[in-house]
N, C-alpha and C positions, 0 to 999 in steps of 0.2 A: 344436293344443294336446292332448297326450296325458296322461291322468292315470290312475294305478292306483287301485283301490278303497281308500277310506279316506283318500285324500289330498285336498288342497283349499287354500283360502286363508282365513286368519283374518279377523276383521272389519276393514274399512278403507274409506276414501273414495278414489276414483280421483284420481290427480294432476292438477294444473293445471286444476282445475275442469272436467274432460272428463266426457262421458257415455260409455257403452260399450254394445255389443251382444255377445251371446254365442249362437252357433248350435251346437246339439249334434247331431253326426253319428251318434253311437252311445252308448248307455249311459244312465245316470240320474244327475242332480245334485240335491242338496237346497240350496235357498237360504234365506237369511233377509235381510230388508231393514229398515232403520230410517230414517224420514223425516228430512230435513234439520232441524237444530236439536236433535236428540236429543243430550244431553250425552255427550262422549267417556267420561266416567267410568262412565256407565251401560252403554253398548254394550260397553265394555272389561271390565265386570264388577269394577270397582275395589272392593276390600274383600271380594270373593266368591271370589277365587282363593286357595287354601290353600297352605301351604308345600309345596314340591317339586312343585307342579302347574305345567303349561305351559299355553300358549294356542294349541297347534296345532289345526288345523281339527277333527279328530276329537274332541278333548277339549273344544273350545269348544261344539260342537253337542251332545255327549252329557252334558256336565257344567255347563259355565259358563252356557250359554243358559238351561237349565231354572231355574238359580239366579237369573238376572236376571228372568225372567218371575215367578217366585215372589215375589221381592222387590218387583216392581212391583205385584203383586196385593195384598200385605199393606200397602204404603205408597202405595196409590193416591190417598189424600187429601193427600199431601204435594206441594208445588209441583213438585218435580223429576220426579215420577211422574204428575202430574195428566193430562198429554197423552201419556203413554207409548203407542207403537204399535210393533208389529213384525209383518212379514208373512213367513210361511214357505209355501214351495210346492216341488213337485218338477218338475223340467224333464225331459221325456222326449225320446227321439230324434226329430229333426226339428223340434224347437221352438226358437224364438229368444227370448231374454230381453233386454229393454232396461233398462238401469240409468241413471237420470237423474243428472245431476251433483249432487254434494254428498250423495248418499244412502250411508249406511253399508251395507255388505253383506259377507256371508261365504257361502262355497260349499263343499260337501262331496261328493266323488264317491262315490255309493252302489255303483257298479260301475266297472269299467274304462271309461274314457270317451275319445272323440275329439271335439274341438270346434274351432271357429274363433271368435276374438274380436278385437275391435278398439276401442280408445278413439278418440274423435273429438270435435271441437268444431264446433257448429253456429252459425248466426247468432244463435240464441236465447241461447246461453251464451258467446258470443264475448268480451264485455266482461270477464267474470270470468276466462276462460281467458287472454286477452291479458295482463292485469295479473299473473297468477301466473307466466306464461311469461317475461315480460320481466324478472322479478326473479330467477327461479331458473335459467333456461335462456337466458342472454344471447346466445350465438352462434346457438342454434336460432331464438330469436325474430327475430333479424335476418334470417336466411335465410327465415324464415316470412313476414316482412313484404315482402321482395323478391318472393316468390311471390304474395302477395296483390295487390301492385301490378300484376302481369301478369294474374292470373286473377279477382280480386275486388277491383277498385279502390275500391269503396265501403267494404269492410271495412278496407282499407289506410288509407283516409281517417279512419275511426273509430279505428283504433289511433293514428294520429298525433295526432288530436285529444285522445285520453286522455293521450298523452305530454305534449302541450302543457299540458293542464289540470293535470297533476301535476308539471310541471317536470322530467320524466323524460328523461335523455339516455341514448340507447342506445350501448352500449360500442362496437359495430362499424359504426356509421353514420359513413361518411367525413365528411359535412358537419358532423355534430354533434361528431365527434371533433376536427375541425380548430377548431371553435368553442371546444370545451373546452380544447384546447391553447393557443389564444390567451388565454383567460381565466386558465389556470394560469400562463402566461408573464407576464401583466399583474399577477397576484397575487404571483409571485415578485419581480417588479420593485418593486412597492409595498412588500413586506415587506423587501427589501434597502434601499430608501430609508429606511424607518422605522428599520431597524437602524442605518443610517449616522447618521440624526439623533439617535437615542438615544445612539449612541457619542459623537457630538460634544457633546451635551448633557451627558453624564456626564464627558467630558474638560473641558469648559468649567467645570463645577461643581468638578472636582478642582483645576483651576488657580486658581480663585477661592478655594478653601479653602487652597491653598498660599500664595497672595498674602496672604490674611488671617493665615495662620500666620506668614509672614515679617514682616509688618507688626507683628504682636503681639510677635514676637522683637526687632525693631528698637526698638519702644517700650520694651520691658523693658531692653534694652541702653542706651538713651538715658537712662532713669531711673536705672539703675545708675551710668552714667558722671556724671550730674548729682550723684548722692550722693557719689561719689568726689572729684569736683572741689570740692563744697562742704566735704567733709571735709579735703581738702588745703588749701583756703583758710583754714579755721578753724585748722588746725595752723600755717600760715604766720603768721597774725595773732597767735597766742599766742607764737610764737618772737620776732616783732618786739616784742611787748609786753614780753617778758622782757629783751630786749637794751636797750630803752629804759630800763627800770628800772635796769639794771645800769649 
């Protein structure tokens, strides 16, 4: 890794719960580290970055970090700054820096530098790294698990135990994919069956309502027919009475 003077990386936590080491072959680097649990808002200088300012490494070390430390000193009695700590140091040529997982850190190249760095997961932070990897790097985590089964079977067993504990199904695991396929097929079948039952129920209700409607219609027609017949009978009786009188 080659970096010119004044370049670097702004404050961050390494991905997937990994730790890292950095060996400097030539040059000088300035580092700052914040312990795990330090709020993101503090290390990022929330509320301390002014309009038109950026958070590039050079600006972070020269401007934002001094403001953070000053703020922490003035508000050290407040809960959020009560346990505030940051560690600054210079890395010289030939030295190796170890960054534990979940530590916020930033680095600035004080000169042109050449270095070698690598993120890694050890047995100590394996559980955290595995849970993060399986969620955000699904294909990589499946390949990782396959390698673990060959080289570190006890870690592979730990990973599978965590998956089982959390009910986690790995996307690229053929056995679990087949199991998921069967479950999805059974779910679709049950859903189709339920829809059919709901449709039949709705149709039955519709038919019942139609029968009730027809029954009501026939009842009304029957009543109307009865009234007509009664009226015709009354008229017939009146005519007959008139004839008899005549």
